[in-house]
BAVO-721454 format. One record per residue (C-alpha): residue number from 1; residue in three letters; x, y, z. Coordinates in steps of 0.25 Angstrom, whole numbers. Layout:
<rs>
<r><pos>NUM</pos><code>ala</code><u>X</u><v>Y</v><w>Z</w></r>
...
</rs>
This chain:
<rs>
<r><pos>1</pos><code>met</code><u>64</u><v>62</v><w>188</w></r>
<r><pos>2</pos><code>ala</code><u>72</u><v>51</v><w>195</w></r>
<r><pos>3</pos><code>phe</code><u>71</u><v>37</v><w>189</w></r>
<r><pos>4</pos><code>ser</code><u>63</u><v>27</v><w>197</w></r>
<r><pos>5</pos><code>arg</code><u>67</u><v>12</v><w>194</w></r>
<r><pos>6</pos><code>ala</code><u>55</u><v>3</v><w>191</w></r>
<r><pos>7</pos><code>phe</code><u>57</u><v>-10</v><w>199</w></r>
<r><pos>8</pos><code>ala</code><u>44</u><v>-18</v><w>202</w></r>
<r><pos>9</pos><code>pro</code><u>35</u><v>-21</v><w>190</w></r>
<r><pos>10</pos><code>ser</code><u>20</u><v>-20</v><w>189</w></r>
<r><pos>11</pos><code>leu</code><u>12</u><v>-33</v><w>188</w></r>
<r><pos>12</pos><code>pro</code><u>5</u><v>-36</v><w>175</w></r>
<r><pos>13</pos><code>ala</code><u>-8</u><v>-30</v><w>173</w></r>
<r><pos>14</pos><code>gln</code><u>-15</u><v>-43</v><w>168</w></r>
<r><pos>15</pos><code>glu</code><u>-12</u><v>-57</v><w>170</w></r>
<r><pos>16</pos><code>asp</code><u>-10</u><v>-60</v><w>155</w></r>
<r><pos>17</pos><code>ala</code><u>1</u><v>-49</v><w>155</w></r>
<r><pos>18</pos><code>leu</code><u>9</u><v>-57</v><w>165</w></r>
<r><pos>19</pos><code>thr</code><u>7</u><v>-70</v><w>156</w></r>
<r><pos>20</pos><code>ser</code><u>12</u><v>-62</v><w>144</w></r>
<r><pos>21</pos><code>arg</code><u>24</u><v>-57</v><w>151</w></r>
<r><pos>22</pos><code>met</code><u>27</u><v>-72</v><w>155</w></r>
<r><pos>23</pos><code>val</code><u>26</u><v>-76</v><w>140</w></r>
<r><pos>24</pos><code>gly</code><u>35</u><v>-64</v><w>137</w></r>
<r><pos>25</pos><code>ile</code><u>46</u><v>-70</v><w>145</w></r>
<r><pos>26</pos><code>gly</code><u>45</u><v>-84</v><w>140</w></r>
<r><pos>27</pos><code>met</code><u>34</u><v>-91</v><w>148</w></r>
<r><pos>28</pos><code>asn</code><u>25</u><v>-99</v><w>139</w></r>
<r><pos>29</pos><code>phe</code><u>11</u><v>-95</v><w>142</w></r>
<r><pos>30</pos><code>ala</code><u>-1</u><v>-93</v><w>133</w></r>
<r><pos>31</pos><code>ala</code><u>-1</u><v>-78</v><w>133</w></r>
<r><pos>32</pos><code>pro</code><u>4</u><v>-66</v><w>124</w></r>
<r><pos>33</pos><code>leu</code><u>18</u><v>-62</v><w>124</w></r>
<r><pos>34</pos><code>ala</code><u>22</u><v>-50</v><w>132</w></r>
<r><pos>35</pos><code>pro</code><u>34</u><v>-43</v><w>126</w></r>
<r><pos>36</pos><code>glu</code><u>46</u><v>-41</v><w>134</w></r>
<r><pos>37</pos><code>pro</code><u>41</u><v>-43</v><w>148</w></r>
<r><pos>38</pos><code>asn</code><u>50</u><v>-40</v><w>160</w></r>
<r><pos>39</pos><code>ile</code><u>56</u><v>-54</v><w>165</w></r>
<r><pos>40</pos><code>glu</code><u>57</u><v>-52</v><w>180</w></r>
<r><pos>41</pos><code>asp</code><u>43</u><v>-45</v><w>180</w></r>
<r><pos>42</pos><code>thr</code><u>36</u><v>-56</v><w>173</w></r>
<r><pos>43</pos><code>ile</code><u>42</u><v>-68</v><w>181</w></r>
<r><pos>44</pos><code>leu</code><u>39</u><v>-61</v><w>194</w></r>
<r><pos>45</pos><code>phe</code><u>25</u><v>-59</v><w>190</w></r>
<r><pos>46</pos><code>ala</code><u>24</u><v>-73</v><w>185</w></r>
<r><pos>47</pos><code>ser</code><u>28</u><v>-78</v><w>199</w></r>
<r><pos>48</pos><code>ile</code><u>18</u><v>-69</v><w>206</w></r>
<r><pos>49</pos><code>glu</code><u>7</u><v>-74</v><w>196</w></r>
<r><pos>50</pos><code>gly</code><u>11</u><v>-89</v><w>198</w></r>
<r><pos>51</pos><code>ile</code><u>12</u><v>-88</v><w>214</w></r>
<r><pos>52</pos><code>ala</code><u>0</u><v>-79</v><w>217</w></r>
<r><pos>53</pos><code>arg</code><u>-10</u><v>-86</v><w>207</w></r>
<r><pos>54</pos><code>his</code><u>-4</u><v>-100</v><w>209</w></r>
<r><pos>55</pos><code>asp</code><u>-1</u><v>-100</v><w>194</w></r>
<r><pos>56</pos><code>leu</code><u>8</u><v>-112</v><w>193</w></r>
<r><pos>57</pos><code>arg</code><u>9</u><v>-112</v><w>178</w></r>
<r><pos>58</pos><code>val</code><u>15</u><v>-98</v><w>179</w></r>
<r><pos>59</pos><code>leu</code><u>25</u><v>-102</v><w>190</w></r>
<r><pos>60</pos><code>ser</code><u>29</u><v>-115</v><w>182</w></r>
<r><pos>61</pos><code>val</code><u>33</u><v>-107</v><w>170</w></r>
<r><pos>62</pos><code>leu</code><u>39</u><v>-96</v><w>178</w></r>
<r><pos>63</pos><code>val</code><u>48</u><v>-106</v><w>185</w></r>
<r><pos>64</pos><code>thr</code><u>52</u><v>-113</v><w>172</w></r>
<r><pos>65</pos><code>trp</code><u>55</u><v>-99</v><w>166</w></r>
<r><pos>66</pos><code>phe</code><u>64</u><v>-95</v><w>177</w></r>
<r><pos>67</pos><code>gly</code><u>72</u><v>-107</v><w>177</w></r>
<r><pos>68</pos><code>ile</code><u>75</u><v>-105</v><w>162</w></r>
<r><pos>69</pos><code>his</code><u>76</u><v>-90</v><w>162</w></r>
<r><pos>70</pos><code>ala</code><u>82</u><v>-86</v><w>175</w></r>
<r><pos>71</pos><code>pro</code><u>96</u><v>-82</v><w>170</w></r>
<r><pos>72</pos><code>trp</code><u>89</u><v>-70</v><w>162</w></r>
<r><pos>73</pos><code>val</code><u>81</u><v>-65</v><w>174</w></r>
<r><pos>74</pos><code>asn</code><u>85</u><v>-52</v><w>181</w></r>
<r><pos>75</pos><code>ala</code><u>87</u><v>-58</v><w>194</w></r>
<r><pos>76</pos><code>asp</code><u>89</u><v>-45</v><w>201</w></r>
<r><pos>77</pos><code>arg</code><u>76</u><v>-39</v><w>197</w></r>
<r><pos>78</pos><code>leu</code><u>68</u><v>-52</v><w>199</w></r>
<r><pos>79</pos><code>thr</code><u>74</u><v>-53</v><w>214</w></r>
<r><pos>80</pos><code>lys</code><u>70</u><v>-38</v><w>216</w></r>
<r><pos>81</pos><code>leu</code><u>56</u><v>-41</v><w>211</w></r>
<r><pos>82</pos><code>val</code><u>54</u><v>-54</v><w>219</w></r>
<r><pos>83</pos><code>ala</code><u>59</u><v>-46</v><w>232</w></r>
<r><pos>84</pos><code>thr</code><u>47</u><v>-36</v><w>230</w></r>
<r><pos>85</pos><code>gln</code><u>36</u><v>-47</v><w>231</w></r>
<r><pos>86</pos><code>asp</code><u>29</u><v>-49</v><w>244</w></r>
<r><pos>87</pos><code>ala</code><u>23</u><v>-63</v><w>240</w></r>
<r><pos>88</pos><code>leu</code><u>32</u><v>-73</v><w>248</w></r>
<r><pos>89</pos><code>leu</code><u>29</u><v>-84</v><w>238</w></r>
<r><pos>90</pos><code>val</code><u>34</u><v>-76</v><w>226</w></r>
<r><pos>91</pos><code>arg</code><u>47</u><v>-73</v><w>233</w></r>
<r><pos>92</pos><code>ala</code><u>48</u><v>-88</v><w>237</w></r>
<r><pos>93</pos><code>phe</code><u>46</u><v>-92</v><w>222</w></r>
<r><pos>94</pos><code>trp</code><u>57</u><v>-83</v><w>216</w></r>
<r><pos>95</pos><code>ser</code><u>66</u><v>-86</v><w>227</w></r>
<r><pos>96</pos><code>ala</code><u>64</u><v>-101</v><w>224</w></r>
<r><pos>97</pos><code>leu</code><u>67</u><v>-99</v><w>209</w></r>
<r><pos>98</pos><code>ala</code><u>80</u><v>-91</v><w>213</w></r>
<r><pos>99</pos><code>arg</code><u>85</u><v>-103</v><w>222</w></r>
<r><pos>100</pos><code>trp</code><u>81</u><v>-112</v><w>211</w></r>
<r><pos>101</pos><code>leu</code><u>91</u><v>-105</v><w>202</w></r>
<r><pos>102</pos><code>lys</code><u>101</u><v>-102</v><w>213</w></r>
<r><pos>103</pos><code>lys</code><u>113</u><v>-104</v><w>203</w></r>
<r><pos>104</pos><code>asp</code><u>109</u><v>-90</v><w>197</w></r>
<r><pos>105</pos><code>arg</code><u>114</u><v>-81</v><w>208</w></r>
<r><pos>106</pos><code>arg</code><u>107</u><v>-69</v><w>203</w></r>
<r><pos>107</pos><code>phe</code><u>94</u><v>-75</v><w>210</w></r>
<r><pos>108</pos><code>ala</code><u>101</u><v>-77</v><w>224</w></r>
<r><pos>109</pos><code>arg</code><u>94</u><v>-64</v><w>229</w></r>
<r><pos>110</pos><code>leu</code><u>81</u><v>-69</v><w>224</w></r>
<r><pos>111</pos><code>ala</code><u>83</u><v>-83</v><w>230</w></r>
<r><pos>112</pos><code>ala</code><u>84</u><v>-76</v><w>244</w></r>
<r><pos>113</pos><code>leu</code><u>72</u><v>-68</v><w>243</w></r>
<r><pos>114</pos><code>cys</code><u>63</u><v>-78</v><w>250</w></r>
<r><pos>115</pos><code>val</code><u>67</u><v>-84</v><w>264</w></r>
<r><pos>116</pos><code>ala</code><u>54</u><v>-88</v><w>269</w></r>
<r><pos>117</pos><code>pro</code><u>49</u><v>-102</v><w>271</w></r>
<r><pos>118</pos><code>arg</code><u>46</u><v>-110</v><w>259</w></r>
<r><pos>119</pos><code>gln</code><u>33</u><v>-107</v><w>252</w></r>
<r><pos>120</pos><code>asp</code><u>24</u><v>-116</v><w>244</w></r>
<r><pos>121</pos><code>leu</code><u>20</u><v>-112</v><w>231</w></r>
<r><pos>122</pos><code>met</code><u>6</u><v>-119</v><w>232</w></r>
<r><pos>123</pos><code>asp</code><u>-3</u><v>-115</v><w>243</w></r>
<r><pos>124</pos><code>ala</code><u>-6</u><v>-130</v><w>246</w></r>
<r><pos>125</pos><code>gly</code><u>-2</u><v>-144</v><w>242</w></r>
<r><pos>126</pos><code>thr</code><u>13</u><v>-141</v><w>241</w></r>
<r><pos>127</pos><code>glu</code><u>17</u><v>-151</v><w>252</w></r>
<r><pos>128</pos><code>phe</code><u>9</u><v>-162</v><w>245</w></r>
<r><pos>129</pos><code>gln</code><u>15</u><v>-159</v><w>231</w></r>
<r><pos>130</pos><code>val</code><u>29</u><v>-158</v><w>236</w></r>
<r><pos>131</pos><code>lys</code><u>28</u><v>-172</v><w>242</w></r>
<r><pos>132</pos><code>arg</code><u>22</u><v>-178</v><w>230</w></r>
<r><pos>133</pos><code>his</code><u>30</u><v>-171</v><w>219</w></r>
<r><pos>134</pos><code>gly</code><u>42</u><v>-165</v><w>226</w></r>
<r><pos>135</pos><code>glu</code><u>46</u><v>-151</v><w>226</w></r>
<r><pos>136</pos><code>asp</code><u>50</u><v>-143</v><w>213</w></r>
<r><pos>137</pos><code>pro</code><u>65</u><v>-144</v><w>212</w></r>
<r><pos>138</pos><code>arg</code><u>66</u><v>-130</v><w>207</w></r>
<r><pos>139</pos><code>phe</code><u>60</u><v>-125</v><w>221</w></r>
<r><pos>140</pos><code>glu</code><u>67</u><v>-135</v><w>231</w></r>
<r><pos>141</pos><code>gly</code><u>72</u><v>-128</v><w>243</w></r>
<r><pos>142</pos><code>ser</code><u>67</u><v>-114</v><w>238</w></r>
<r><pos>143</pos><code>pro</code><u>57</u><v>-105</v><w>246</w></r>
<r><pos>144</pos><code>ile</code><u>45</u><v>-111</v><w>238</w></r>
<r><pos>145</pos><code>arg</code><u>40</u><v>-125</v><w>238</w></r>
<r><pos>146</pos><code>ile</code><u>34</u><v>-131</v><w>225</w></r>
<r><pos>147</pos><code>ala</code><u>30</u><v>-145</v><w>221</w></r>
<r><pos>148</pos><code>ala</code><u>37</u><v>-151</v><w>209</w></r>
<r><pos>149</pos><code>asn</code><u>23</u><v>-153</v><w>202</w></r>
<r><pos>150</pos><code>ile</code><u>19</u><v>-138</v><w>203</w></r>
<r><pos>151</pos><code>leu</code><u>27</u><v>-130</v><w>194</w></r>
<r><pos>152</pos><code>arg</code><u>30</u><v>-137</v><w>181</w></r>
<r><pos>153</pos><code>asp</code><u>44</u><v>-134</v><w>174</w></r>
<r><pos>154</pos><code>arg</code><u>42</u><v>-135</v><w>159</w></r>
<r><pos>155</pos><code>pro</code><u>53</u><v>-127</v><w>150</w></r>
<r><pos>156</pos><code>ser</code><u>43</u><v>-126</v><w>139</w></r>
<r><pos>157</pos><code>asp</code><u>35</u><v>-116</v><w>147</w></r>
<r><pos>158</pos><code>val</code><u>45</u><v>-105</v><w>144</w></r>
<r><pos>159</pos><code>leu</code><u>54</u><v>-100</v><w>133</w></r>
<r><pos>160</pos><code>gln</code><u>69</u><v>-103</v><w>133</w></r>
<r><pos>161</pos><code>pro</code><u>79</u><v>-92</v><w>135</w></r>
<r><pos>162</pos><code>glu</code><u>82</u><v>-91</v><w>120</w></r>
<r><pos>163</pos><code>glu</code><u>67</u><v>-90</v><w>116</w></r>
<r><pos>164</pos><code>leu</code><u>65</u><v>-80</v><w>127</w></r>
<r><pos>165</pos><code>ala</code><u>77</u><v>-72</v><w>122</w></r>
<r><pos>166</pos><code>arg</code><u>70</u><v>-71</v><w>108</w></r>
<r><pos>167</pos><code>arg</code><u>57</u><v>-66</v><w>114</w></r>
<r><pos>168</pos><code>his</code><u>61</u><v>-57</v><w>126</w></r>
<r><pos>169</pos><code>his</code><u>71</u><v>-46</v><w>123</w></r>
<r><pos>170</pos><code>ala</code><u>75</u><v>-42</v><w>137</w></r>
<r><pos>171</pos><code>tyr</code><u>77</u><v>-57</v><w>140</w></r>
<r><pos>172</pos><code>arg</code><u>87</u><v>-58</v><w>128</w></r>
<r><pos>173</pos><code>trp</code><u>95</u><v>-46</v><w>133</w></r>
<r><pos>174</pos><code>arg</code><u>96</u><v>-53</v><w>146</w></r>
<r><pos>175</pos><code>val</code><u>102</u><v>-65</v><w>140</w></r>
<r><pos>176</pos><code>ile</code><u>112</u><v>-56</v><w>133</w></r>
<r><pos>177</pos><code>met</code><u>115</u><v>-46</v><w>145</w></r>
<r><pos>178</pos><code>gly</code><u>110</u><v>-54</v><w>157</w></r>
<r><pos>179</pos><code>pro</code><u>97</u><v>-52</v><w>165</w></r>
<r><pos>180</pos><code>ser</code><u>98</u><v>-38</v><w>169</w></r>
<r><pos>181</pos><code>tyr</code><u>91</u><v>-24</v><w>168</w></r>
<r><pos>182</pos><code>arg</code><u>101</u><v>-20</v><w>157</w></r>
<r><pos>183</pos><code>ala</code><u>96</u><v>-32</v><w>148</w></r>
<r><pos>184</pos><code>asp</code><u>82</u><v>-27</v><w>149</w></r>
<r><pos>185</pos><code>met</code><u>85</u><v>-13</v><w>147</w></r>
<r><pos>186</pos><code>trp</code><u>92</u><v>-16</v><w>134</w></r>
<r><pos>187</pos><code>ala</code><u>80</u><v>-24</v><w>129</w></r>
<r><pos>188</pos><code>ala</code><u>71</u><v>-13</v><w>132</w></r>
<r><pos>189</pos><code>leu</code><u>80</u><v>-3</v><w>125</w></r>
<r><pos>190</pos><code>glu</code><u>80</u><v>-12</v><w>112</w></r>
<r><pos>191</pos><code>glu</code><u>64</u><v>-12</v><w>113</w></r>
<r><pos>192</pos><code>asp</code><u>63</u><v>3</v><w>115</w></r>
<r><pos>193</pos><code>pro</code><u>77</u><v>11</v><w>113</w></r>
<r><pos>194</pos><code>ala</code><u>70</u><v>24</v><w>117</w></r>
<r><pos>195</pos><code>leu</code><u>68</u><v>20</v><w>132</w></r>
<r><pos>196</pos><code>ser</code><u>74</u><v>30</v><w>141</w></r>
<r><pos>197</pos><code>ser</code><u>83</u><v>25</v><w>153</w></r>
<r><pos>198</pos><code>ala</code><u>73</u><v>27</v><w>163</w></r>
<r><pos>199</pos><code>ala</code><u>62</u><v>20</v><w>155</w></r>
<r><pos>200</pos><code>leu</code><u>72</u><v>9</v><w>152</w></r>
<r><pos>201</pos><code>ala</code><u>75</u><v>7</v><w>167</w></r>
<r><pos>202</pos><code>arg</code><u>60</u><v>7</v><w>171</w></r>
<r><pos>203</pos><code>arg</code><u>56</u><v>-3</v><w>160</w></r>
<r><pos>204</pos><code>thr</code><u>67</u><v>-13</v><w>164</w></r>
<r><pos>205</pos><code>tyr</code><u>67</u><v>-10</v><w>179</w></r>
<r><pos>206</pos><code>gly</code><u>82</u><v>-6</v><w>178</w></r>
<r><pos>207</pos><code>ser</code><u>89</u><v>6</v><w>184</w></r>
<r><pos>208</pos><code>phe</code><u>91</u><v>19</v><w>176</w></r>
<r><pos>209</pos><code>ala</code><u>106</u><v>18</v><w>176</w></r>
<r><pos>210</pos><code>thr</code><u>105</u><v>4</v><w>169</w></r>
<r><pos>211</pos><code>ala</code><u>95</u><v>9</v><w>159</w></r>
<r><pos>212</pos><code>trp</code><u>104</u><v>21</v><w>156</w></r>
<r><pos>213</pos><code>his</code><u>116</u><v>13</v><w>153</w></r>
<r><pos>214</pos><code>val</code><u>108</u><v>3</v><w>145</w></r>
<r><pos>215</pos><code>arg</code><u>102</u><v>14</v><w>137</w></r>
<r><pos>216</pos><code>arg</code><u>116</u><v>20</v><w>135</w></r>
<r><pos>217</pos><code>asp</code><u>122</u><v>7</v><w>130</w></r>
<r><pos>218</pos><code>phe</code><u>110</u><v>4</v><w>121</w></r>
<r><pos>219</pos><code>glu</code><u>111</u><v>17</v><w>114</w></r>
<r><pos>220</pos><code>leu</code><u>126</u><v>15</v><w>112</w></r>
<r><pos>221</pos><code>leu</code><u>124</u><v>2</v><w>106</w></r>
<r><pos>222</pos><code>ser</code><u>112</u><v>7</v><w>97</w></r>
<r><pos>223</pos><code>glu</code><u>121</u><v>18</v><w>92</w></r>
<r><pos>224</pos><code>ala</code><u>133</u><v>8</v><w>89</w></r>
<r><pos>225</pos><code>ser</code><u>123</u><v>-1</v><w>82</w></r>
<r><pos>226</pos><code>ser</code><u>118</u><v>10</v><w>73</w></r>
<r><pos>227</pos><code>thr</code><u>132</u><v>14</v><w>70</w></r>
<r><pos>228</pos><code>asn</code><u>136</u><v>0</v><w>66</w></r>
<r><pos>229</pos><code>ser</code><u>124</u><v>-1</v><w>57</w></r>
<r><pos>230</pos><code>arg</code><u>127</u><v>12</v><w>50</w></r>
<r><pos>231</pos><code>leu</code><u>141</u><v>8</v><w>48</w></r>
<r><pos>232</pos><code>his</code><u>137</u><v>-6</v><w>43</w></r>
<r><pos>233</pos><code>his</code><u>127</u><v>1</v><w>33</w></r>
<r><pos>234</pos><code>arg</code><u>138</u><v>9</v><w>27</w></r>
<r><pos>235</pos><code>ser</code><u>147</u><v>-2</v><w>26</w></r>
<r><pos>236</pos><code>ile</code><u>138</u><v>-11</v><w>18</w></r>
<r><pos>237</pos><code>glu</code><u>132</u><v>1</v><w>9</w></r>
<r><pos>238</pos><code>pro</code><u>144</u><v>1</v><w>-1</w></r>
<r><pos>239</pos><code>ser</code><u>143</u><v>-14</v><w>-3</w></r>
<r><pos>240</pos><code>arg</code><u>128</u><v>-13</v><w>-5</w></r>
<r><pos>241</pos><code>gln</code><u>131</u><v>-2</v><w>-16</w></r>
<r><pos>242</pos><code>gly</code><u>141</u><v>-11</v><w>-23</w></r>
<r><pos>243</pos><code>leu</code><u>131</u><v>-22</v><w>-23</w></r>
<r><pos>244</pos><code>arg</code><u>120</u><v>-13</v><w>-29</w></r>
<r><pos>245</pos><code>arg</code><u>130</u><v>-8</v><w>-40</w></r>
<r><pos>246</pos><code>asn</code><u>133</u><v>-23</v><w>-43</w></r>
<r><pos>247</pos><code>ser</code><u>118</u><v>-26</v><w>-43</w></r>
<r><pos>248</pos><code>glu</code><u>116</u><v>-15</v><w>-53</w></r>
<r><pos>249</pos><code>arg</code><u>127</u><v>-20</v><w>-62</w></r>
<r><pos>250</pos><code>gly</code><u>122</u><v>-34</v><w>-61</w></r>
<r><pos>251</pos><code>asp</code><u>114</u><v>-34</v><w>-75</w></r>
<r><pos>252</pos><code>gln</code><u>127</u><v>-30</v><w>-82</w></r>
<r><pos>253</pos><code>pro</code><u>135</u><v>-42</v><w>-89</w></r>
<r><pos>254</pos><code>arg</code><u>147</u><v>-45</v><w>-81</w></r>
<r><pos>255</pos><code>arg</code><u>160</u><v>-43</v><w>-88</w></r>
<r><pos>256</pos><code>asp</code><u>170</u><v>-54</v><w>-88</w></r>
<r><pos>257</pos><code>his</code><u>184</u><v>-49</v><w>-86</w></r>
<r><pos>258</pos><code>arg</code><u>191</u><v>-62</v><w>-88</w></r>
<r><pos>259</pos><code>pro</code><u>200</u><v>-62</v><w>-101</w></r>
<r><pos>260</pos><code>ser</code><u>195</u><v>-70</v><w>-113</w></r>
<r><pos>261</pos><code>ser</code><u>204</u><v>-82</v><w>-119</w></r>
<r><pos>262</pos><code>ala</code><u>207</u><v>-74</v><w>-131</w></r>
<r><pos>263</pos><code>ser</code><u>212</u><v>-62</v><w>-123</w></r>
<r><pos>264</pos><code>ser</code><u>220</u><v>-71</v><w>-114</w></r>
<r><pos>265</pos><code>ala</code><u>227</u><v>-77</v><w>-126</w></r>
<r><pos>266</pos><code>arg</code><u>230</u><v>-63</v><w>-132</w></r>
<r><pos>267</pos><code>gly</code><u>236</u><v>-59</v><w>-118</w></r>
<r><pos>268</pos><code>gly</code><u>244</u><v>-71</v><w>-117</w></r>
<r><pos>269</pos><code>arg</code><u>251</u><v>-69</v><w>-131</w></r>
<r><pos>270</pos><code>ala</code><u>253</u><v>-54</v><w>-128</w></r>
<r><pos>271</pos><code>arg</code><u>261</u><v>-58</v><w>-115</w></r>
<r><pos>272</pos><code>ala</code><u>269</u><v>-69</v><w>-123</w></r>
<r><pos>273</pos><code>his</code><u>273</u><v>-58</v><w>-133</w></r>
<r><pos>274</pos><code>leu</code><u>277</u><v>-48</v><w>-123</w></r>
<r><pos>275</pos><code>ala</code><u>285</u><v>-59</v><w>-115</w></r>
<r><pos>276</pos><code>ser</code><u>293</u><v>-62</v><w>-128</w></r>
<r><pos>277</pos><code>gln</code><u>297</u><v>-47</v><w>-130</w></r>
<r><pos>278</pos><code>leu</code><u>303</u><v>-46</v><w>-116</w></r>
<r><pos>279</pos><code>pro</code><u>318</u><v>-49</v><w>-114</w></r>
<r><pos>280</pos><code>asp</code><u>323</u><v>-62</v><w>-108</w></r>
<r><pos>281</pos><code>pro</code><u>329</u><v>-58</v><w>-94</w></r>
<r><pos>282</pos><code>arg</code><u>339</u><v>-70</v><w>-96</w></r>
<r><pos>283</pos><code>phe</code><u>347</u><v>-63</v><w>-107</w></r>
<r><pos>284</pos><code>pro</code><u>352</u><v>-49</v><w>-108</w></r>
<r><pos>285</pos><code>arg</code><u>345</u><v>-39</v><w>-117</w></r>
<r><pos>286</pos><code>ser</code><u>357</u><v>-38</v><w>-127</w></r>
<r><pos>287</pos><code>val</code><u>356</u><v>-53</v><w>-130</w></r>
<r><pos>288</pos><code>ile</code><u>342</u><v>-53</v><w>-133</w></r>
<r><pos>289</pos><code>gln</code><u>341</u><v>-40</v><w>-141</w></r>
<r><pos>290</pos><code>pro</code><u>343</u><v>-42</v><w>-156</w></r>
<r><pos>291</pos><code>lys</code><u>356</u><v>-37</v><w>-163</w></r>
<r><pos>292</pos><code>thr</code><u>354</u><v>-26</v><w>-174</w></r>
<r><pos>293</pos><code>asn</code><u>362</u><v>-27</v><w>-187</w></r>
<r><pos>294</pos><code>pro</code><u>371</u><v>-15</v><w>-188</w></r>
<r><pos>295</pos><code>lys</code><u>370</u><v>-7</v><w>-201</w></r>
</rs>
């Protein structure tokens, strides 16, 4: 059977499920934590939820989150997801965010998705609010117009990168490897090493070829790690045995091999006597030998 790459995700079955996913990627809402949600799926659904239901709280937190965590978003996949959306306001919203972060050239295609006239986020009252409070500086000159008092920007509403890296396994690997399908696949294999290449590709929305190579590399490093562990165990086992023998002899009195003062004195007299019996090298042997009386 040929491999069919999964691309578009399915919408969460319940509203609470989306909130839990948003909490799982670092948005501070009062909801249970969903473990390891896909980042691009979650932020796309959050934007649809905020725009379709006019949930300004969700949009506020989403914009703040994107401003902090955009360097670790898979821009290629997010661009493809937004391109499939029929809602013009959703496309304008993401195009505006991409233009806000125009220094990151990965979002250049996302910024060019919407070329329609500017859209107002609110159905009514935008002109009055803009005249009174000014325009949100994050969306100035973008395909969407939002007054400055509509979407609050409070960094405490989201986790910082170091905090999210401790919570979200795939996010941490994106920090290490870069925001790519490969990072997500590596995190998925650490969670479930028994995944086949096809299952791994479908879970992470990647290609079969990438999944096959990641699985090969993962198995290689796993085998190398197990080999190093066995060698390390063998190297420390003799030292453990020596420590065990020493501990078994720990109750025996320790012998003092240092010589006593009496033995030192006896040794000194013996060396002096031996030195007196040796010939003096300054004189010939015939001189120092005693003469015997002839009979």
